[in-house]
C-alpha positions in Angstrom: 35.4 78.1 50.6 34.5 81.0 48.4 31.3 82.7 49.1 30.1 85.9 47.5 29.6 88.5 50.2 28.1 91.3 48.2 25.4 93.7 49.2 21.8 92.7 49.7 19.0 92.9 47.3 19.6 92.1 43.6 20.2 89.0 41.6 22.7 86.5 42.7 22.1 82.9 43.8 20.4 80.4 41.6 16.6 80.1 41.4 15.9 83.8 41.7 17.3 84.0 45.2 18.9 87.3 46.3 22.4 87.4 47.8 20.8 88.1 51.2 18.8 84.9 51.0 21.8 82.9 50.0 23.8 84.4 52.9 21.0 83.7 55.4 20.9 80.1 54.2 24.6 79.8 54.5 24.6 81.2 58.0 21.9 78.8 59.1 23.9 75.8 57.7 27.0 77.0 59.6 25.0 77.3 62.8 23.5 73.8 62.4 26.9 72.2 61.7 28.6 73.9 64.6 25.6 73.1 66.9 25.9 69.5 65.9 29.7 69.7 66.7 30.6 68.5 63.2 34.3 68.0 63.8 35.1 67.9 60.1 34.3 71.7 60.1 37.3 72.4 62.4 39.8 73.0 59.6 37.6 75.7 58.1 36.7 77.3 61.5 38.8 80.4 61.1 37.7 81.0 57.6 34.0 80.6 58.6 34.4 82.9 61.6 36.1 85.6 59.4 33.3 85.3 56.8 30.6 85.6 59.5 32.3 88.6 61.1 32.7 90.2 57.7 28.9 90.1 57.3 28.3 92.1 60.5 28.2 95.2 58.3 25.9 93.8 55.6 23.2 96.2 54.5 20.4 93.7 55.0 19.2 93.8 58.7 18.2 90.1 58.5 21.8 89.1 57.6 23.1 91.2 60.5 20.5 89.6 62.8 21.6 86.2 61.7 25.2 87.1 62.5 24.2 88.1 66.0 22.5 84.8 66.4 25.2 82.5 65.0 28.3 83.9 66.7 27.5 82.3 70.1 27.2 79.0 68.4 30.7 79.5 66.9 32.0 80.4 70.3 30.6 77.2 71.8 32.0 75.0 69.0 35.6 76.1 69.8 35.7 78.3 72.8 39.5 78.5 73.0 40.0 79.5 69.4 37.0 81.9 69.5 38.1 83.8 72.6 41.7 84.0 71.3 40.8 85.3 67.8 37.2 86.6 67.7 35.9 87.6 71.1 37.1 91.2 71.0 35.6 91.9 67.6 32.4 90.0 68.5 31.9 92.1 71.7 32.6 95.3 69.8 29.9 94.3 67.3 27.4 93.5 70.1 28.3 96.8 71.9 27.8 98.7 68.7 24.4 97.2 68.3 23.5 98.1 71.8 24.7 101.6 71.6 23.2 102.4 68.1 20.1 100.1 68.4 16.8 100.6 69.9 14.1 98.4 71.5 14.3 94.7 70.9 17.2 94.8 68.5 19.6 96.2 71.1 18.5 93.8 73.7 18.6 90.8 71.3 22.4 90.8 71.0 22.7 90.4 74.8 19.9 87.9 75.1 21.7 85.7 72.5 24.8 85.8 74.8 22.8 84.7 77.8 20.3 82.1 76.4 19.9 80.2 79.7 18.7 83.1 81.8 
């Protein structure tokens, strides 16, 4: 599953789409598949989680916001694997947003973690 994870902005995906737009679409697809509990995605789970966590430092704030939103879906899909391999990095990412962020953005990371409250 090779996916270009370059910087935001310029050229890239077909049809005049920027790399950021392609990444946003890809993150949305992963979120939809994991929400639907698509079991055929299980063999690529680790690779997908690594790719998503790699995007936490992307220069486009929309991509970073999508990462914040999709990580809890990944955790619900395979809680055991997620907690064993990705929970520490995910919490570090959310804490970093909270410490550096301001206003809605800093609260958003924690609201995503607690959607039923």
